[in-house]
N, C-alpha and C positions, 0 to 999 in steps of 0.2 A: 502495501499498499505507498510507504513510505518513497519507495522509488517511481513510483507512477507520479506522483506528488512532484516530484523534483521536475520529473519530462515533463509536465506540463506547465512551472514555471519558466523552468530554460526555454520553451517552444513561445510563451507567453511576451517574455524579453528579448528574444529573437523580432517576433514580431513587431513587436513594439519598436525598436533596434532600425529595423528594416521602414516602417512607416517614416521615422523622424530622417532619415537616410533620405529618401525619397522627396520629402518635403525638401529638408534644406540643398539638396542638388536641384529640386525642380526638376526630377526626373518623374517620369509619370510611367515607367514600366523600363525595366532592366535586370543588374543582377547584383546582389548586396552577399558579398561573400561565398562569391556562386552557385549562391541561391536564387532562383528567377522570381522578377517580383511583377504584376502587368495591375493596377490600379485604375485603368481606362474604363472605359461603361464597357462590360463584352457587349460581343457581336457571334451572330451564327459562325459565322466564315471562322472567325479564332476559338470557338466550341469546336467546329469541326475540325480545325487543325490542330487542338489539342488532343481529342479523342478518339477521331476516326478520320486518318489519313493514311491509309495504303499505300501511298506512293515513300513515307518516310519512313527510315529503319529503324527510328529509335521506339524502342519502346514506352518509356517518360521523356515527355516534350511537357513545354512548361506549361504555366494554368492557363486557361484566360481570363481570368480574373484573380487577383491576390496572391501569395506565397508558395512556392514550390512546383511539385508537377503535378502531370496528368497523365492516363494512362493512353498510349495510344492503344485501340480494343484490336482494331485489324492487326496488329501485329502480336499479342500475345496470341490470337487463336493461331496464326502460321506459325509460330515459335510451338504450341500446344501442338497442333497436329504434326510438327517436321518430330519432334520428342516420339507421339507416335508411332510415325512411321520407323525409328531406329528400335524401337522396343519390338516392333515384329520385326524387323532384319534379325534384331539377336535371337527371338524365339524360334526362328530354323533354323 
């Protein structure tokens, strides 16, 4: 329980620091300590680029709004299918 509370505090402090950084540098989007942030109004195109972009080889893509990464679902499905193929080959 104590460890969970510590991570929540660290996460909240990082989020607050990121907001202050974005405000002071007058950036609506970018990275802070290697973590992407985007405080612009979200659009359907950015949601699509983050969560459903089969052409992007990355599994984790910058979120369309907020701090951190989103999951590119087509890449996850592609890799799960590739893993199933590997298992089939190993069983033969």
